[in-house]
N, C-alpha and C positions, 0 to 999 in steps of 0.2 A: 784904676777900677774899670772893668770892661763895661761897655754899653750894650744893652740888649734891645733888639727890635721886637716889639710885641704887637699882637692883634687881639682885641677883646671886644666884648659886646656889653652894652648898657642893659639895665633891667628892662628897657623898652625894646630891646632887640637891635639897636643901632650899632653898626660895626665901627670901631675906632681903632687907631693904630698910632704908635709913637715910639720913642726911644727913652730908655731909663737906665741909669747907672746903678749897678748892684754887684755884689760879690758872686752871686750864682743865680741860676734860673728860679729856684724856689723862692728867693727873696723878692724877685719881681712879681711872681704869682701872688705872694702874700700881700704885697702892697696894692696890687690891683684888687684883690678881694676886699681889703680894708676900704678902698675907694668905692666899693659897690659894683665893680666890674667883673665879668666872667672871662678869665684868660683863655684864649684859644690856641695861640702860637706864640712861643717865646724863643728867639734865636739870636745868636751873635750875628753881626753884620756880614761876617765872612761866610756864614752858612747860607745866606740868601743869594742865590745865583739866578740870574735872568737868562733863560735859554733863548736862543734865536728862534724866530718863527719857523724856520725850516726844521730845526731840531724838534720843536714841539709837534710839528706835523708828522714827523717820523714816529714819534713815541705813541701818539694816539690820534686817530683820524676818524671822523664820522661825516664824510661828505654827504650832505643832504640827508643825514641820519640813516645812511644805508647800512650802518653797523658792520662794515666789512672787517673791522678790526676790533678786538676786545680791548677794554681798558686794562692797563697794566695793573697787576695785582697790588703793587705798592700804592698806586693812585686810589684804587678802590678801598684799600685799607684805611688810608688817611681820610678819605671822604666819609667812610662809615664811622670812624672814631670821632670826627668833628661833629657829625650829625647827632651822635649819641650824647656828646657833651652839651650841645645846644638844647636838646630835648630834656635831658636830665636837669638842666638849669631852670626848667619851667616855661620855656618859650613854646608858643603854639607851633604846630607843625608847619603851617604856611610861612610863618615868620622865620622859623629855623631854616627852612629851605631857601628862603630869600637871602638870609645871611650866608648860608653855605655857598650859594652861587657867587657871592662877592669874595669869598675866601680863596677859591681856586684860581690859580693864575693861568689855567689852560682854557682857551676860548671854547674849544669843542666840548669839554666837560661842563663848562659853565652853561652852554646852550642846552645840554642834556638835563641838567638840574633845573633850568628854567622851564623846560617842557614838562618835567615832572611836577613842578610847582603849579603850572597852569592846569594840568590834569587834576591835581588834588583840589584846586580851587573850584573846579567844575563839579565836585561832589564825589569823586572816586577816592578810594583808599590809597595809601602809599604803596601797598603791595600790588594793587591793580595797576597803578601808574608805572611801577618798576617792571611789571610783567610785560609791558609793551616793548621793553628793550632786553630781550633774552640773551643777546650777545654780550651785554654789559652786566646784567644782574642774573646769574644762573638760577635754576630752580631751587637750589639750596638756599640761596639768599632770599628769594621771594617768599618761600614757605616760612622761613624763620621770621621775617618781617610780618607776615600775615598772622603767625601765632602770637607775636608780640602785640599786635593791634587788638586781636581778640581778647587776649589775657590782660591787657592794660599795662604791660611792662615793656613797651617798645624800646625805651632807653637801655634797659638791661640786655635785651636781645641784640641790640646794635653793638653794645660793648662786647658781647660774646662773639658776634660776627667779626668784629675787628681783631679780637684775640685769635680767632680761628684763622683768619687770613694772615695775620702776623706769624703765627706758628708754622703755617704751611709754607710761607715764604722763607722762614729760617731753615726749615728742613731742606727745601729745594736749594738754598744757597750753600748749605753744608755739603750736599751731594755734589753740586757743581764744583765747589772748591776742592773736594777730594779727588774728583776726576780731572781736574785741570792739568796737573803735571803729567800723568800718563798719556793724556790726549795729546799734549804738546810733544811729548817724547815720540809717540807714534808718528805724528805729522812730520816733525823735523827729521827723524830717522828715515822714514819712507822717502821724503824728498831728497835726502842725501844719497840714498841708494839709487834712486832713479837718475839723479845727476851723474853718479859715477858710471852707471851702465850706458848712458846716452851721450855723455860728453867726454869723460875721462878715458874710458876703455878704447873708444875709437882711435885715440892718439897712438895707442900701442899696436893696434892691428896693422898699421903700416909696416912695423918691424917684422911681423909674422906673415906677411902677405904671400911670400913665395916658399914658405917652409913646408906646406902641405902636411903629409903624414908624420913628418918629423916632430910636429908639435905634440905635446902631451895631451891626453884625452880631456883632462879637466880644462886646459887652456882653450882647446877647440870648442868645448861646450860653452865656456864663458863667452867666447867671441860670437858664437851662434846666437846666444841669448841677447847679447848687446846689439847685433845687427838686426835681429828680429824686432826688438823694441824700437830701433831707429826707423826701420823700413815699414813696419806694420803697426805703428802705435795707434793709428786711426781705427784699426780693427778692434783693438782693446777698448778704445773709447766708445765706439759704437756698441760693442757688446755690453759694456758696463751700463751705458745709458739705457739700452733696450731692456736689460735685466731690471734696472731700477724702475722703469715705467711699468714693466710687467708685474713686478712684485707689488707696486703701489695699486695697480688695477685689481690684482688678486685680493689684496688686503681690504679693498673697498667693498668687497662682497661680504655678506654675513658669514658664509662658510669659511672664507679665507681669514677673516679677522678672528673668528673663534679658534681655528686651527693654529694660527700664529700665537694667540694668547695662551692656548693650552701648551704649546711647545715651550714658550717662555717659562712657564711654571715648572716644566719637567726637566729643563736643561740642567746639566750638572753644575753645582755650586751656585751659579747665577740664578737658577730657578728658586732656590730657597731664599735668596736675597730679595728677589722680586716678590715672592709670596709674602714675606714679612712687611715689605713696603706697602703692598696692597692691603694687607690686614690692618696696618696702622692707619692708613687713609680711611678705610671703611669704618673703623672704630671711632676715630676722631669725628668724622662727619656725622655718623649716627648719634654719637654721644652728644654732640653740640646741638643737633636737632631736638633730641629728647629733653635736654636741659632747658631748651627754649620753649618747651610746651607743645611741640608738634606731636600729634598722636603717632603711636608706633607704626601702624600700617601706612600712614601717609609718609612718615619718615623713611621707612624701608623703600617705598616707591621712589622717593627723591634720591636716596643713595643708589638705588639700582640705575636710575637715569644718569647719574653723574659718574658712575664707576667707569674707569678707563680700561679695565680688563673684562672681556666678555664672559670669561669663565666665572669670574666673581659675580658678574651681573646675572648670569643664569642661576647661580646658586642662590642669590638673593631673591630671585623670582620664586624659587621653590620655598624659600624661607617665608616669604610673604604669604604664600598659600597655606603653609603650615600654621602660621600665626593666626590667620583668618579662621582656620578650623580648630583653634584652641590648643595647638600642640606646643606653643612657645617657640623660642628661637634656638635654644641649644640643640634640640633634636634634629631639626632640619639642617642646621649648620654642620653638624657632625656627619650627616649622611652625604653632604656634598663632597667631602673628602678634600676640601681646599684649605680649611682653616686649621691652624695648629691646635694641639691638645690643650695647651695652657690657655689659649684664647677661649676655647670652648668651655673650659672649667670656670673661668672668670665670668663668662656670660651666664652660665648656669647659676653661679652664686648670686650674680646681680639680679636675676629673675626671682630667685627664691627669697632674697632679702628686700626686694623692691627698690634696689639701688642700681638698676641696669645702666643708667646714664653715667653714674660715677665709675662703675666697673669698666665701661667702654672707654672712658677717658684714660683710665689706668692702663688698659690694654694698648691704647694708642701711644702713650708715653713709653711703655716698655718696648714695644716693637720699633718705634722710631729710634730709640737708643741702640737697640739690637742691629737695626739696619745700618746705622752709621758706623758702629763698631765693626761689624762684619765687612762692611765696605772698605774701611781703613785696613783691616787685616788682609783682605784680598789684594788691595793695591800694593801693600808692602811686599807681597809675594810676586805680583805681576811686574813691578818696576824692575827688579834685577833680572827677571826672565827676558824682558824686552831689551835691556841693555846687553845682556849676554848674547841674545839672538842677533842683534845688529852687529855686535863685535865678531860673531862667527861668520856672518855674511861678508863683512869687510875683510876679515882674515882669509876667508876662502878666495876672495878676489885677489888679494895681494899674493898669496901663495901660488895661485894659478898663473899670475903674470910673471912671478919670479921663475917658476918652472919653465915657462915659455922662453924667457930670456936666457936661462942656463942652457936650454936645448939648442940654442943657436950654435954653440960650439960643436954640436954633433952633426951639423949639416955639412955635407961634402960639396965644396965649391969647385 
């Protein structure tokens, strides 16, 4: 029978831990409940891994609370769910934060929780304390916590926040997993082609050195490309780096970022995919805020601030103006020309029935599935195209070299 390592709290908020033999995790949780304890973590010993200090520093770092890096989404999700569990068990906020600081194994995150605890003990609310760390707790997070404090359902809001972060992480992981193979294919194939042009082909050029016009045109073209890459590779590197810095500088301007985001939404095939992804993110964020009791105007302001696409952000700014003037959401959203018809219809139905938050969550679920499905279909088409393209390049190189070798017989010695 396996042994599970558990962490729990007593009714007084004291953190305890130990090892218990049981057939599965829920049996451990049931026994702890019977003993009057609140289970927080239950894991097999093999699932508990101690990371070296250097690795911890790389994953999350807040030197002197400078907030140069954000907390990983996974860490924030675990922190949120544990805080929700403690508060729902009836622990006072200060005691829950104290226990939470003892649960995290990351020293920097523990210090952040300690700072929030001290701020709360000085009389500020939890949302005000978290607002002091905007790189860690984004506006979405702070506004939801504030709504939970005002409405008296902080534990429920924290649970929704944890679910929101978990779902966002799942979607991101699905997209990364789908893109992993074609990305590796492009990288390996590109590296192989560069290696062939810079190291393999020069070995053959010695054979063709004195042949001159007798060489076929394709062979001479191939040799010229190979010699150009070997002799002037630094020009290509400098040009690529300069272009990269130039593009980054242009995108840092409001006009450049807006033009780039607008182009992304209009590009063939990929534009529709990006549009669906942005709509899903907008719907899930706004729906989560509304479910948590955040007023519509304030929720739209938060969603506008966290939107990654500036075209979407500008459309939401116009929507917020329309809502303030009593026009509702569906009309201003349709005039923006960004949102799909189905999403607009569901938003309109949500406004008419008073279930806007529920409809937005349905929109999010639908377009998240659509995004993943369309991405898989696109990748299934791109993968053979990449393979065939690299095969054609390699075949062209081989044929050009063979033609050059065969042409040696035509040279008059």
